[in-house]
ROKOL-233999 format. One record per atom (N, C-alpha, C): residue number from 1; x, z, y. Coordinates in pm, whole numbers, always signed. Layout:
REM residues N
[node NUM,[X,Z,Y]]
...
***
This chain:
REM residues 71
[node 1,[+10388,+4125,+1251]]
[node 1,[+10325,+4061,+1137]]
[node 1,[+10287,+4169,+1037]]
[node 2,[+10161,+4210,+1042]]
[node 2,[+10117,+4311,+947]]
[node 2,[+10006,+4252,+862]]
[node 3,[+10024,+4260,+735]]
[node 3,[+9925,+4209,+641]]
[node 3,[+9851,+4327,+578]]
[node 4,[+9734,+4299,+530]]
[node 4,[+9656,+4403,+465]]
[node 4,[+9710,+4424,+324]]
[node 5,[+9738,+4546,+292]]
[node 5,[+9790,+4579,+160]]
[node 5,[+9672,+4597,+66]]
[node 6,[+9679,+4527,-48]]
[node 6,[+9570,+4533,-145]]
[node 6,[+9624,+4587,-276]]
[node 7,[+9552,+4682,-332]]
[node 7,[+9586,+4731,-464]]
[node 7,[+9527,+4632,-565]]
[node 8,[+9612,+4560,-635]]
[node 8,[+9568,+4454,-726]]
[node 8,[+9483,+4508,-841]]
[node 9,[+9515,+4627,-887]]
[node 9,[+9436,+4687,-995]]
[node 9,[+9293,+4710,-951]]
[node 10,[+9276,+4764,-831]]
[node 10,[+9141,+4787,-779]]
[node 10,[+9068,+4656,-752]]
[node 11,[+9139,+4557,-702]]
[node 11,[+9077,+4427,-675]]
[node 11,[+9029,+4362,-805]]
[node 12,[+9110,+4372,-909]]
[node 12,[+9074,+4315,-1040]]
[node 12,[+8951,+4386,-1097]]
[node 13,[+8946,+4518,-1086]]
[node 13,[+8831,+4593,-1135]]
[node 13,[+8706,+4560,-1055]]
[node 14,[+8719,+4544,-925]]
[node 14,[+8605,+4510,-840]]
[node 14,[+8551,+4372,-877]]
[node 15,[+8640,+4278,-904]]
[node 15,[+8599,+4144,-944]]
[node 15,[+8526,+4149,-1078]]
[node 16,[+8575,+4229,-1172]]
[node 16,[+8510,+4242,-1302]]
[node 16,[+8372,+4305,-1288]]
[node 17,[+8358,+4405,-1200]]
[node 17,[+8228,+4468,-1177]]
[node 17,[+8128,+4368,-1120]]
[node 18,[+8174,+4286,-1026]]
[node 18,[+8086,+4186,-966]]
[node 18,[+8041,+4084,-1071]]
[node 19,[+8132,+4045,-1158]]
[node 19,[+8099,+3950,-1263]]
[node 19,[+7996,+4009,-1360]]
[node 20,[+8015,+4135,-1397]]
[node 20,[+7921,+4201,-1487]]
[node 20,[+7784,+4217,-1421]]
[node 21,[+7783,+4248,-1293]]
[node 21,[+7656,+4263,-1222]]
[node 21,[+7582,+4130,-1215]]
[node 22,[+7655,+4021,-1195]]
[node 22,[+7593,+3889,-1189]]
[node 22,[+7533,+3851,-1325]]
[node 23,[+7609,+3875,-1433]]
[node 23,[+7556,+3841,-1566]]
[node 23,[+7439,+3933,-1603]]
[node 24,[+7442,+4057,-1558]]
[node 24,[+7330,+4148,-1585]]
[node 24,[+7204,+4101,-1514]]
[node 25,[+7220,+4051,-1392]]
[node 25,[+7104,+4000,-1318]]
[node 25,[+7046,+3877,-1387]]
[node 26,[+7133,+3789,-1438]]
[node 26,[+7087,+3672,-1511]]
[node 26,[+7012,+3713,-1638]]
[node 27,[+7064,+3811,-1710]]
[node 27,[+7000,+3859,-1832]]
[node 27,[+6866,+3926,-1803]]
[node 28,[+6857,+4000,-1693]]
[node 28,[+6729,+4060,-1656]]
[node 28,[+6625,+3953,-1630]]
[node 29,[+6667,+3847,-1565]]
[node 29,[+6573,+3737,-1537]]
[node 29,[+6536,+3664,-1666]]
[node 30,[+6633,+3646,-1752]]
[node 30,[+6611,+3567,-1874]]
[node 30,[+6532,+3644,-1979]]
[node 31,[+6565,+3771,-2001]]
[node 31,[+6504,+3847,-2110]]
[node 31,[+6405,+3953,-2064]]
[node 32,[+6398,+3980,-1936]]
[node 32,[+6314,+4088,-1888]]
[node 32,[+6177,+4041,-1843]]
[node 33,[+6122,+3942,-1911]]
[node 33,[+5991,+3890,-1872]]
[node 33,[+5888,+3921,-1979]]
[node 34,[+5764,+3932,-1936]]
[node 34,[+5657,+3960,-2031]]
[node 34,[+5621,+3832,-2106]]
[node 35,[+5545,+3849,-2212]]
[node 35,[+5503,+3735,-2292]]
[node 35,[+5417,+3639,-2209]]
[node 36,[+5334,+3694,-2122]]
[node 36,[+5249,+3612,-2036]]
[node 36,[+5333,+3528,-1939]]
[node 37,[+5437,+3588,-1883]]
[node 37,[+5524,+3514,-1792]]
[node 37,[+5597,+3401,-1865]]
[node 38,[+5643,+3431,-1986]]
[node 38,[+5712,+3328,-2064]]
[node 38,[+5619,+3213,-2099]]
[node 39,[+5497,+3245,-2141]]
[node 39,[+5403,+3139,-2179]]
[node 39,[+5360,+3060,-2056]]
[node 40,[+5348,+3125,-1941]]
[node 40,[+5313,+3056,-1817]]
[node 40,[+5422,+2956,-1779]]
[node 41,[+5546,+2998,-1786]]
[node 41,[+5658,+2908,-1753]]
[node 41,[+5665,+2792,-1851]]
[node 42,[+5641,+2821,-1978]]
[node 42,[+5641,+2718,-2082]]
[node 42,[+5531,+2615,-2055]]
[node 43,[+5413,+2662,-2016]]
[node 43,[+5301,+2572,-1987]]
[node 43,[+5331,+2486,-1864]]
[node 44,[+5393,+2545,-1762]]
[node 44,[+5428,+2469,-1642]]
[node 44,[+5532,+2361,-1674]]
[node 45,[+5628,+2395,-1758]]
[node 45,[+5729,+2298,-1798]]
[node 45,[+5667,+2183,-1876]]
[node 46,[+5575,+2215,-1967]]
[node 46,[+5508,+2112,-2045]]
[node 46,[+5426,+2021,-1955]]
[node 47,[+5360,+2078,-1855]]
[node 47,[+5280,+1999,-1762]]
[node 47,[+5369,+1906,-1680]]
[node 48,[+5481,+1957,-1633]]
[node 48,[+5574,+1874,-1556]]
[node 48,[+5628,+1759,-1641]]
[node 49,[+5660,+1789,-1766]]
[node 49,[+5711,+1685,-1856]]
[node 49,[+5605,+1580,-1881]]
[node 50,[+5481,+1622,-1903]]
[node 50,[+5373,+1527,-1928]]
[node 50,[+5349,+1439,-1806]]
[node 51,[+5355,+1496,-1688]]
[node 51,[+5338,+1418,-1565]]
[node 51,[+5450,+1316,-1549]]
[node 52,[+5571,+1360,-1577]]
[node 52,[+5686,+1272,-1565]]
[node 52,[+5677,+1157,-1665]]
[node 53,[+5644,+1189,-1789]]
[node 53,[+5632,+1087,-1892]]
[node 53,[+5517,+991,-1861]]
[node 54,[+5412,+1040,-1799]]
[node 54,[+5297,+957,-1767]]
[node 54,[+5325,+854,-1659]]
[node 55,[+5428,+878,-1579]]
[node 55,[+5460,+784,-1472]]
[node 55,[+5564,+680,-1513]]
[node 56,[+5611,+686,-1635]]
[node 56,[+5709,+588,-1682]]
[node 56,[+5641,+454,-1701]]
[node 57,[+5715,+350,-1670]]
[node 57,[+5665,+215,-1693]]
[node 57,[+5708,+171,-1833]]
[node 58,[+5615,+112,-1906]]
[node 58,[+5649,+62,-2038]]
[node 58,[+5680,-85,-2027]]
[node 59,[+5783,-133,-2094]]
[node 59,[+5816,-275,-2086]]
[node 59,[+5709,-359,-2154]]
[node 60,[+5681,-475,-2096]]
[node 60,[+5583,-566,-2152]]
[node 60,[+5649,-640,-2268]]
[node 61,[+5589,-634,-2386]]
[node 61,[+5652,-702,-2500]]
[node 61,[+5647,-853,-2480]]
[node 62,[+5761,-916,-2499]]
[node 62,[+5768,-1061,-2488]]
[node 62,[+5801,-1119,-2623]]
[node 63,[+5747,-1234,-2649]]
[node 63,[+5772,-1301,-2776]]
[node 63,[+5854,-1425,-2749]]
[node 64,[+5953,-1453,-2831]]
[node 64,[+6038,-1571,-2813]]
[node 64,[+5967,-1698,-2856]]
[node 65,[+5858,-1689,-2929]]
[node 65,[+5787,-1807,-2980]]
[node 65,[+5686,-1862,-2882]]
[node 66,[+5673,-1808,-2764]]
[node 66,[+5571,-1853,-2670]]
[node 66,[+5627,-1950,-2566]]
[node 67,[+5739,-2012,-2593]]
[node 67,[+5794,-2110,-2499]]
[node 67,[+5704,-2232,-2492]]
[node 68,[+5669,-2272,-2372]]
[node 68,[+5582,-2391,-2355]]
[node 68,[+5660,-2510,-2309]]
[node 69,[+5795,-2497,-2300]]
[node 69,[+5879,-2607,-2254]]
[node 69,[+5887,-2719,-2357]]
[node 70,[+5888,-2685,-2480]]
[node 70,[+5899,-2784,-2587]]
[node 70,[+6042,-2820,-2619]]
[node 71,[+6139,-2745,-2574]]
[node 71,[+6280,-2774,-2602]]
[node 71,[+6320,-2740,-2739]]
***
């Protein structure tokens, strides 16, 4: 029964490096874009929202005074 010996200090540092690398990649994507790319994405989002809102059904207004039963 032989298990792999792990240096916990090195494992902890490696995990921290991976976490920093992941957040750095997210920041590069988030902040490393040109003004044209940002405006293009904004325009695409607005178009998608407008299309989505355009497909919504509006409820038909009903009036309670239009009863023809006579009750």
